[in-house]
MARBA-3410 file (N, C-alpha, C, O; in Angstrom, 1 decimal):
188
8.3,14.4,2.7,9.6,14.9,3.0,10.5,15.0,1.7,10.1,14.3,0.7 ~ 11.5,15.7,1.8,12.4,15.9,0.7,13.8,16.2,1.2,14.0,16.9,2.2 ~ 14.8,15.5,0.5,16.2,15.9,0.8,16.5,17.2,0.1,16.2,17.3,-1.1 ~ 17.0,18.2,0.8,17.3,19.5,0.2,18.7,19.6,-0.3,19.0,20.4,-1.2 ~ 19.6,18.8,0.2,21.0,19.0,-0.2,21.5,18.2,-1.4,22.5,18.4,-2.0
20.6,17.3,-1.9,20.9,16.6,-3.1,19.6,16.4,-3.9,18.5,16.7,-3.4 ~ 19.7,16.0,-5.2,18.5,15.7,-5.9,17.9,14.4,-5.5,18.6,13.4,-5.4 ~ 16.6,14.4,-5.3,15.9,13.2,-4.9,14.4,13.5,-5.0,14.0,14.6,-5.3 ~ 13.6,12.5,-4.7,12.1,12.6,-4.9,11.4,13.3,-3.7,12.0,13.4,-2.6 ~ 10.2,13.7,-3.9,9.3,14.2,-2.8,8.5,13.0,-2.3,7.7,12.4,-3.0
8.8,12.5,-1.1,8.1,11.3,-0.5,6.9,11.8,0.3,7.0,12.7,1.1 ~ 5.8,11.0,0.2,4.6,11.3,1.0,4.2,10.1,1.8,4.2,8.9,1.3 ~ 3.9,10.3,3.1,3.5,9.2,4.0,2.3,9.8,4.7,2.1,11.0,4.8 ~ 1.4,9.0,5.3,0.3,9.4,6.1,-0.1,8.3,7.1,0.2,7.2,6.9 ~ -0.9,8.7,8.0,-1.4,7.8,9.1,-2.2,6.6,8.5,-2.3,5.6,9.1
-3.0,6.8,7.5,-3.8,5.8,6.9,-3.0,4.8,6.1,-3.4,3.6,6.0 ~ -1.9,5.2,5.5,-1.1,4.3,4.6,0.1,3.8,5.3,0.7,2.9,4.8 ~ 0.5,4.4,6.4,1.7,4.0,7.2,3.0,4.2,6.4,3.2,5.3,5.8 ~ 3.9,3.2,6.4,5.2,3.4,5.8,5.2,3.1,4.3,6.3,2.8,3.7 ~ 4.1,3.2,3.7,4.0,3.0,2.2,4.2,4.4,1.6,3.4,5.3,1.9
5.2,4.6,0.7,5.5,5.9,0.2,4.8,6.1,-1.2,4.6,5.2,-2.0 ~ 4.5,7.3,-1.4,4.1,7.8,-2.7,5.1,8.9,-3.1,5.6,9.6,-2.2 ~ 5.3,9.1,-4.3,6.3,10.1,-4.8,5.5,11.1,-5.6,5.0,10.8,-6.7 ~ 5.4,12.4,-5.1,4.5,13.3,-5.8,5.1,13.9,-7.1,4.3,14.5,-7.9 ~ 6.3,13.7,-7.4,6.9,14.2,-8.7,7.0,13.0,-9.6,7.7,13.0,-10.6
6.2,12.0,-9.4,6.2,10.8,-10.2,4.7,10.2,-10.3,3.9,10.5,-9.5 ~ 4.5,9.4,-11.3,3.2,8.8,-11.5,3.2,7.4,-10.9,2.2,6.7,-11.0 ~ 4.3,7.0,-10.2,4.5,5.7,-9.7,3.5,5.3,-8.7,2.9,6.1,-8.0 ~ 3.3,4.0,-8.5,2.4,3.4,-7.6,3.0,3.5,-6.2,4.2,3.7,-6.0 ~ 2.2,3.3,-5.2,2.7,3.2,-3.8,3.6,2.0,-3.6,3.4,1.0,-4.2
4.6,2.2,-2.7,5.6,1.1,-2.5,5.9,1.1,-1.0,5.9,2.1,-0.3 ~ 6.3,-0.1,-0.5,6.6,-0.3,0.9,8.0,0.4,1.2,9.0,0.1,0.4 ~ 8.1,1.2,2.2,9.3,1.9,2.5,9.7,1.7,4.0,10.4,2.5,4.6 ~ 9.1,0.6,4.6,9.3,0.4,6.0,10.7,0.1,6.4,11.0,0.3,7.6 ~ 11.6,-0.3,5.5,13.0,-0.5,6.0,13.7,0.9,6.2,14.7,0.9,7.0
13.2,1.9,5.7,13.8,3.3,5.9,13.0,4.2,6.8,13.5,5.0,7.6 ~ 11.7,4.1,6.6,10.7,4.9,7.3,10.0,4.0,8.3,9.1,3.3,7.9 ~ 10.4,4.1,9.6,9.9,3.1,10.5,8.5,3.3,11.1,7.7,2.4,11.1 ~ 8.1,4.5,11.4,6.8,4.7,12.0,6.4,6.2,12.1,7.3,7.1,12.2 ~ 5.1,6.4,12.1,4.6,7.7,12.4,4.2,7.7,13.9,3.7,6.7,14.4
4.5,8.8,14.6,4.2,8.9,16.0,3.2,10.0,16.2,2.8,10.7,15.3 ~ 2.8,10.2,17.5,1.8,11.2,17.8,2.3,12.6,17.6,1.5,13.6,17.4 ~ 3.6,12.8,17.5,4.2,14.1,17.3,5.2,14.2,16.2,6.1,15.1,16.2 ~ 5.2,13.3,15.3,6.1,13.3,14.1,6.3,12.0,13.5,5.4,11.2,13.3 ~ 7.6,11.6,13.2,7.9,10.3,12.6,9.3,9.9,13.0,10.1,10.7,13.4
9.6,8.7,12.7,10.9,8.1,12.9,11.5,7.5,11.6,10.7,6.9,10.9 ~ 12.7,7.7,11.4,13.4,7.1,10.2,14.3,6.0,10.7,14.9,6.1,11.8 ~ 14.5,5.0,9.9,15.3,3.8,10.3,16.7,3.9,9.7,17.7,3.5,10.3 ~ 16.8,4.4,8.5,18.1,4.4,7.8,17.9,4.8,6.4,16.9,5.3,6.0 ~ 19.0,4.6,5.6,18.9,4.9,4.2,18.8,6.4,3.9,19.4,7.2,4.6
18.1,6.7,2.8,18.0,8.0,2.3,17.7,9.1,3.3,18.2,10.2,3.3 ~ 16.7,8.8,4.2,16.3,9.8,5.2,17.0,9.8,6.5,16.4,10.3,7.5 ~ 18.1,9.1,6.6,18.8,9.1,7.8,20.3,9.3,7.6,21.2,8.8,8.3 ~ 20.6,10.1,6.6,22.0,10.4,6.2,22.5,11.7,6.9,21.9,12.7,6.6 ~ 23.4,11.6,7.8,23.8,12.7,8.6,24.6,13.8,7.9,24.8,14.9,8.4
24.9,13.6,6.6,25.6,14.7,5.8,24.6,15.4,4.9,25.1,16.2,4.1 ~ 23.3,15.1,5.0,22.3,15.7,4.1,21.4,16.6,4.9,21.3,16.4,6.2 ~ 20.8,17.5,4.3,19.7,18.4,4.9,18.4,17.9,4.4,18.3,17.5,3.2 ~ 17.3,18.1,5.2,16.0,17.6,4.9,15.0,18.6,5.2,15.2,19.5,6.0 ~ 13.8,18.4,4.6,12.6,19.2,5.0,11.4,18.3,5.0,11.3,17.3,4.3
10.5,18.5,6.0,9.3,17.7,6.1,8.1,18.6,6.4,8.2,19.5,7.3 ~ 7.1,18.5,5.6,5.8,19.3,5.8,4.9,18.3,6.5,4.7,17.2,6.0 ~ 4.2,18.7,7.5,3.4,17.8,8.3,2.0,18.5,8.6,2.0,19.7,9.0 ~ 0.9,17.8,8.4,-0.4,18.2,8.8,-0.9,17.1,9.7,-0.9,15.9,9.4 ~ -1.5,17.5,10.8,-2.1,16.6,11.8,-3.5,16.4,11.5,-4.3,17.3,11.5
-3.9,15.1,11.1,-5.3,14.8,10.9,-5.9,14.3,12.2,-5.8,15.0,13.2 ~ -6.4,13.1,12.2,-7.1,12.6,13.4,-6.9,11.1,13.6,-7.9,10.4,13.7 ~ -5.7,10.7,13.6,-5.4,9.3,13.9,-5.6,8.4,12.7,-5.5,8.8,11.6 ~ -5.9,7.1,13.0,-6.0,6.1,12.0,-7.3,6.1,11.2,-7.5,5.3,10.3 ~ -8.2,7.0,11.5,-9.4,7.2,10.7,-10.5,6.4,11.1,-10.4,5.4,11.9
-11.7,6.7,10.4,-12.9,5.9,10.7,-13.7,5.8,9.4,-13.5,6.6,8.5 ~ -14.6,4.9,9.4,-15.5,4.7,8.2,-16.4,5.9,8.0,-16.9,6.5,8.9 ~ -16.5,6.4,6.7,-17.3,7.5,6.3,-18.3,7.0,5.2,-17.8,6.6,4.2 ~ -19.6,7.2,5.4,-20.6,6.7,4.5,-21.3,7.9,3.9,-22.4,7.7,3.4 ~ -20.8,9.1,4.0,-21.4,10.3,3.4,-21.6,10.3,1.9,-22.5,10.8,1.4
-20.6,9.6,1.2,-20.7,9.6,-0.2,-21.2,8.2,-0.7,-21.5,7.3,0.1 ~ -21.3,8.1,-2.0,-21.7,6.8,-2.6,-20.6,5.8,-2.5,-20.9,4.6,-2.6 ~ -19.4,6.2,-2.3,-18.2,5.3,-2.0,-17.9,5.4,-0.5,-17.6,6.5,0.0 ~ -18.0,4.3,0.2,-17.6,4.3,1.6,-16.1,4.5,1.7,-15.3,3.8,1.0 ~ -15.6,5.3,2.6,-14.2,5.6,2.7,-13.7,5.6,4.1,-14.5,5.5,5.0
-12.4,5.6,4.3,-11.8,5.8,5.6,-11.3,7.2,5.7,-10.5,7.6,4.8 ~ -11.7,7.9,6.7,-11.3,9.3,6.8,-10.7,9.7,8.1,-11.2,9.3,9.2 ~ -9.6,10.4,8.0,-8.9,10.9,9.2,-9.0,12.4,9.0,-8.3,13.0,8.2 ~ -9.9,13.1,9.8,-10.1,14.5,9.6,-9.8,15.4,10.8,-10.2,15.0,11.9 ~ -9.2,16.5,10.6,-9.0,17.5,11.6,-9.8,18.7,11.2,-9.3,19.5,10.4
-11.0,18.8,11.7,-12.0,19.9,11.3,-11.4,21.2,11.6,-11.5,22.2,10.8 ~ -10.8,21.4,12.8,-10.3,22.7,13.2,-9.1,23.2,12.3,-9.1,24.4,12.0 ~ -8.3,22.3,11.9,-7.2,22.6,11.0,-7.6,22.7,9.5,-6.9,23.2,8.7 ~ -8.8,22.1,9.2,-9.3,22.1,7.8,-8.5,21.2,6.9,-8.1,21.5,5.8 ~ -8.2,19.9,7.4,-7.4,19.0,6.7,-7.9,17.6,6.9,-8.2,17.2,8.1
-8.0,16.8,5.9,-8.4,15.4,6.0,-7.6,14.5,5.0,-7.2,14.9,4.0 ~ -7.4,13.2,5.5,-6.8,12.2,4.6,-7.9,11.2,4.4,-8.6,10.7,5.3 ~ -8.1,10.7,3.2,-9.1,9.8,2.8,-8.6,8.7,2.0,-7.8,8.9,1.0 ~ -8.9,7.4,2.3,-8.6,6.3,1.5,-10.0,5.7,1.0,-10.9,5.6,1.7 ~ -10.0,5.4,-0.3,-11.2,4.9,-0.9,-10.9,4.0,-2.1,-9.8,4.1,-2.7
-11.8,3.1,-2.4,-11.7,2.2,-3.6,-12.5,2.9,-4.7,-13.6,3.2,-4.6 ~ -11.9,3.0,-5.9,-12.5,3.5,-7.1,-13.6,2.6,-7.6,-13.5,1.4,-7.4 ~ -14.6,3.2,-8.3,-15.6,2.3,-9.0,-15.9,2.7,-10.4,-16.8,2.2,-11.1 ~ -15.1,3.7,-11.0,-15.2,4.1,-12.4,-16.6,4.6,-12.8,-17.0,4.5,-13.9 ~ -17.3,5.1,-11.8,-18.7,5.6,-12.0,-18.7,7.1,-12.0,-18.3,7.7,-11.0
-19.2,7.7,-13.1,-19.3,9.2,-13.2,-20.3,9.6,-12.1,-21.4,9.1,-12.1 ~ -19.9,10.6,-11.4,-20.8,11.1,-10.3,-20.7,10.5,-9.0,-21.4,10.8,-8.1 ~ -19.8,9.5,-8.8,-19.5,8.9,-7.5,-19.1,10.0,-6.6,-18.4,10.9,-7.0 ~ -19.4,9.8,-5.3,-19.0,10.8,-4.3,-18.2,10.2,-3.2,-18.5,9.0,-2.9 ~ -17.4,10.9,-2.5,-16.6,10.5,-1.4,-16.7,11.5,-0.3,-16.5,12.7,-0.5
-17.0,11.0,0.9,-17.1,11.9,2.1,-15.7,12.3,2.5,-14.8,11.6,2.5 ~ -15.6,13.6,2.9,-14.3,14.1,3.3,-14.2,14.5,4.8,-13.1,14.7,5.3 ~ -15.3,14.6,5.5,-15.3,14.7,7.0,-15.0,16.1,7.5,-14.8,16.3,8.7 ~ -15.0,17.1,6.7,-14.6,18.5,7.1,-15.7,19.4,7.5,-15.6,20.4,8.2 ~ -16.9,19.1,7.0,-18.1,19.9,7.4,-18.1,21.2,6.7,-18.9,22.1,7.1
-17.3,21.4,5.7,-17.1,22.7,5.0,-16.6,22.4,3.6,-15.9,21.4,3.4 ~ -17.0,23.2,2.6,-16.6,23.0,1.3,-15.1,23.1,1.1,-14.5,24.1,1.6 ~ -14.4,22.0,0.6,-13.0,22.1,0.4,-12.5,23.1,-0.6,-13.2,23.5,-1.5 ~ -11.3,23.7,-0.3,-10.7,24.6,-1.3,-9.7,24.0,-2.1,-9.3,24.5,-3.2 ~ -9.2,22.8,-1.7,-8.2,22.0,-2.5,-8.3,20.6,-2.2,-8.4,20.1,-1.1
-8.2,19.8,-3.3,-8.3,18.3,-3.2,-7.1,17.7,-4.1,-7.0,18.1,-5.2 ~ -6.3,16.9,-3.5,-5.3,16.2,-4.2,-5.6,14.7,-4.1,-5.8,14.2,-3.0 ~ -5.6,14.0,-5.3,-5.9,12.5,-5.3,-4.8,11.8,-6.0,-4.2,12.3,-7.0 ~ -4.5,10.6,-5.5,-3.5,9.7,-6.1,-4.0,8.3,-6.1,-4.4,7.8,-5.1 ~ -4.0,7.7,-7.3,-4.3,6.3,-7.4,-3.1,5.5,-6.9,-2.0,5.6,-7.4
-3.3,4.8,-5.8,-2.2,4.2,-5.0,-1.7,2.9,-5.7,-0.5,2.5,-5.5 ~ -2.5,2.3,-6.5,-2.2,1.0,-7.1,-1.5,1.0,-8.5,-0.8,0.1,-8.9 ~ -1.8,2.1,-9.2,-1.3,2.2,-10.6,0.0,3.0,-10.7,0.2,4.0,-10.1 ~ 0.9,2.5,-11.5,2.2,3.1,-11.7,2.2,4.1,-12.9,3.3,4.6,-13.2 ~ 1.1,4.4,-13.4,1.0,5.4,-14.6,0.1,6.5,-14.4,-0.1,7.3,-15.3
-0.5,6.7,-13.2,-1.5,7.7,-13.0,-1.0,8.9,-12.3,-0.1,8.8,-11.4 ~ -1.4,10.1,-12.8,-1.0,11.4,-12.3,-1.6,11.7,-10.9,-2.4,10.9,-10.4 ~ -1.3,12.8,-10.4,-1.8,13.4,-9.1,-2.8,14.5,-9.4,-2.3,15.7,-9.4 ~ -4.0,14.3,-9.8,-4.9,15.4,-10.1,-5.2,16.3,-8.8,-5.3,15.9,-7.7 ~ -5.3,17.6,-9.1,-5.6,18.6,-8.1,-6.8,19.4,-8.5,-6.9,19.9,-9.6
-7.7,19.5,-7.6,-8.9,20.4,-7.8,-8.7,21.6,-6.8,-8.4,21.4,-5.6 ~ -8.8,22.8,-7.3,-8.6,24.0,-6.4,-9.8,24.9,-6.7,-10.3,25.0,-7.8 ~ -10.3,25.5,-5.6,-11.4,26.4,-5.7,-11.3,27.5,-6.7,-12.2,28.0,-7.3 ~ -10.0,28.0,-7.0,-9.8,29.1,-8.0,-10.0,28.6,-9.4,-10.1,29.5,-10.3 ~ -10.0,27.3,-9.7,-10.1,26.9,-11.1,-11.4,26.1,-11.3,-11.8,25.9,-12.5
-12.1,25.8,-10.2,-13.4,25.1,-10.4,-13.3,23.6,-10.7,-12.2,23.1,-10.8 ~ -14.5,23.0,-10.8,-14.5,21.5,-11.0,-14.2,21.0,-12.4,-14.0,19.8,-12.5 ~ -14.1,21.9,-13.3,-13.6,21.5,-14.7,-12.1,21.6,-14.8,-11.6,21.2,-15.8 ~ -11.5,22.3,-13.9,-10.0,22.5,-14.0,-9.2,21.2,-13.9,-9.6,20.3,-13.1 ~ -8.2,21.1,-14.6,-7.3,20.0,-14.5,-5.9,20.4,-14.2,-5.1,20.8,-15.1
-5.5,20.4,-13.0,-4.1,20.6,-12.6,-3.5,19.3,-12.2,-4.3,18.5,-11.6 ~ -2.2,19.1,-12.4,-1.6,17.8,-12.0,-0.3,18.1,-11.3,0.6,18.7,-11.8 ~ -0.3,17.6,-10.0,0.8,17.8,-9.1,2.1,17.2,-9.7,3.2,17.7,-9.5 ~ 2.0,16.1,-10.4,3.2,15.4,-10.9,3.6,15.8,-12.3,4.2,15.1,-13.0 ~ 3.1,17.0,-12.7,3.4,17.5,-14.1,3.6,19.0,-14.0,3.2,19.7,-13.1
4.3,19.5,-15.0,4.5,21.0,-15.2,3.4,21.6,-16.1,3.5,22.8,-16.5 ~ 2.5,20.8,-16.6,1.5,21.2,-17.6,0.6,22.3,-17.0,0.3,22.3,-15.8 ~ 0.1,23.2,-17.8,-0.8,24.3,-17.4,-2.2,23.7,-17.1,-2.5,22.6,-17.6 ~ -3.0,24.4,-16.4,-4.4,24.1,-16.2,-5.2,24.0,-17.5,-5.0,24.9,-18.3 ~ -6.0,23.0,-17.6,-6.9,23.0,-18.7,-8.2,22.2,-18.3,-8.2,21.6,-17.3
-9.2,22.3,-19.1,-10.5,21.8,-18.8,-10.5,20.2,-19.0,-10.0,19.7,-20.0 ~ -11.1,19.5,-18.0,-11.2,18.1,-18.1,-12.2,17.6,-17.1,-12.0,17.7,-15.9 ~ -13.4,17.2,-17.5,-14.4,16.8,-16.6,-14.3,15.4,-16.1,-15.1,15.0,-15.1 ~ -13.4,14.6,-16.6,-13.3,13.2,-16.1,-12.7,13.0,-14.8,-12.8,12.0,-14.2 ~ -12.0,14.0,-14.2,-11.5,14.0,-12.9,-12.6,14.2,-11.8,-12.8,13.3,-11.0
-13.3,15.3,-11.9,-14.2,15.7,-10.9,-15.7,15.7,-11.3,-16.5,16.3,-10.6 ~ -16.0,15.1,-12.5,-17.3,15.1,-13.0,-18.0,16.4,-13.2,-19.2,16.5,-13.1 ~ -17.2,17.5,-13.3,-17.7,18.8,-13.5,-18.6,19.2,-12.4,-19.6,19.9,-12.6 ~ -18.3,18.8,-11.2,-19.2,19.0,-10.0,-18.3,19.6,-8.8,-17.3,19.0,-8.4 ~ -18.8,20.7,-8.3,-18.1,21.3,-7.2,-18.2,20.4,-5.9,-19.3,19.8,-5.8
-17.2,20.4,-5.1,-17.4,19.7,-3.8,-18.4,20.4,-2.9,-18.7,21.6,-3.1 ~ -19.0,19.7,-1.9,-19.9,20.2,-1.0,-19.3,20.2,0.4,-18.1,19.8,0.6 ~ -20.1,20.6,1.4,-19.6,20.5,2.8,-19.4,19.1,3.3,-18.8,18.9,4.4 ~ -19.8,18.1,2.6,-19.7,16.7,3.0,-19.0,15.8,2.1,-18.4,14.8,2.5 ~ -19.1,16.1,0.7,-18.5,15.1,-0.3,-17.8,15.9,-1.4,-18.0,17.1,-1.6
-16.9,15.1,-2.1,-16.4,15.6,-3.4,-16.8,14.6,-4.4,-16.9,13.4,-4.1 ~ -16.9,15.0,-5.7,-17.4,14.1,-6.8,-16.2,13.7,-7.6,-15.2,14.3,-7.8 ~ -16.4,12.5,-8.2,-15.4,11.9,-9.1,-16.0,11.6,-10.5,-17.2,11.3,-10.6 ~ -15.2,11.7,-11.5,-15.6,11.3,-12.8,-15.1,9.9,-13.1,-15.0,9.0,-12.1 ~ -14.8,9.6,-14.3,-14.4,8.2,-14.7,-12.9,8.0,-14.9,-12.5,7.0,-15.4
-12.1,9.0,-14.6,-10.7,8.9,-14.8,-10.0,7.9,-14.0,-10.4,7.7,-12.8 ~ -9.1,7.1,-14.5,-8.3,6.2,-13.7,-7.4,6.9,-12.7,-7.0,6.3,-11.7 ~ -7.1,8.2,-12.9,-6.4,9.0,-12.0,-7.1,9.2,-10.6,-6.5,9.1,-9.6 ~ -8.4,9.4,-10.7,-9.2,9.7,-9.5,-10.2,8.6,-9.1,-10.6,8.6,-8.0 ~ -10.5,7.6,-10.0,-11.6,6.7,-9.7,-11.5,5.4,-10.5,-12.5,4.9,-11.0
-10.3,4.8,-10.6,-10.1,3.6,-11.3,-10.8,2.4,-10.5,-10.6,2.3,-9.3 ~ -11.6,1.7,-11.2,-12.4,0.6,-10.6,-11.5,-0.4,-9.9,-10.5,-0.9,-10.5 ~ -11.8,-0.7,-8.6,-11.0,-1.7,-7.9,-9.7,-1.2,-7.3,-9.1,-2.0,-6.5 ~ -9.2,0.0,-7.7,-7.9,0.4,-7.2,-8.1,1.3,-5.9,-9.1,2.0,-5.8 ~ -7.1,1.2,-5.1,-7.1,2.1,-3.9,-6.6,3.5,-4.3,-5.7,3.6,-5.1
-7.3,4.5,-3.7,-6.9,5.9,-3.9,-6.7,6.6,-2.6,-7.4,6.2,-1.6 ~ -5.9,7.6,-2.5,-5.8,8.5,-1.3,-6.1,9.9,-1.8,-5.7,10.3,-2.9 ~ -6.8,10.6,-0.9,-7.1,12.0,-1.2,-6.6,12.8,0.0,-6.8,12.4,1.2 ~ -6.0,14.0,-0.3,-5.7,15.0,0.8,-6.5,16.2,0.5,-6.5,16.8,-0.5 ~ -7.4,16.5,1.5,-8.4,17.6,1.3,-8.1,18.7,2.3,-7.9,18.5,3.5
-8.2,19.9,1.8,-7.9,21.1,2.6,-9.1,22.1,2.4,-9.7,22.2,1.4 ~ -9.4,22.8,3.5,-10.4,23.8,3.5,-9.9,25.0,4.3,-9.0,24.9,5.2 ~ -10.4,26.2,4.0,-9.9,27.4,4.7,-10.4,27.4,6.1,-10.2,28.3,6.9
END
């Protein structure tokens, strides 16, 4: 969500992480936001107060429905929790990084993804890498930056995603050992 009438950050919430916010225009770590963002519901969300409940401001929220609280996925070399909506072509994935080149994570969509966004939830200095089908597995786009696309194999290990998994390199942005990561995966 985003406040449109004033300058403020882009906040991200999802069913796997609950009221813990990430800010996509920042490299910051995940933080508890439960005092303002009370709950996700089956048809939207509720706000409690603060920034997102100011009646003199205008807001926008983009929402994709996945598939509830998720389930364990062992398709990749890293076991993950996946909430996938196959019909909509969208999944949310939580996984622990292992800093291993060529590690794979199951996405639950049954079709090759066209876009993957990953964020290291625990580190306050890591970007939001984006893999898109139009730039391939060596492309490096970063959601939290205005930098142009350039080649970097440490995000995606120079490996295209498949119908069941996506690959990770050794970057702390996508696969820091012991850190929790979230991925938002889209397919046509």
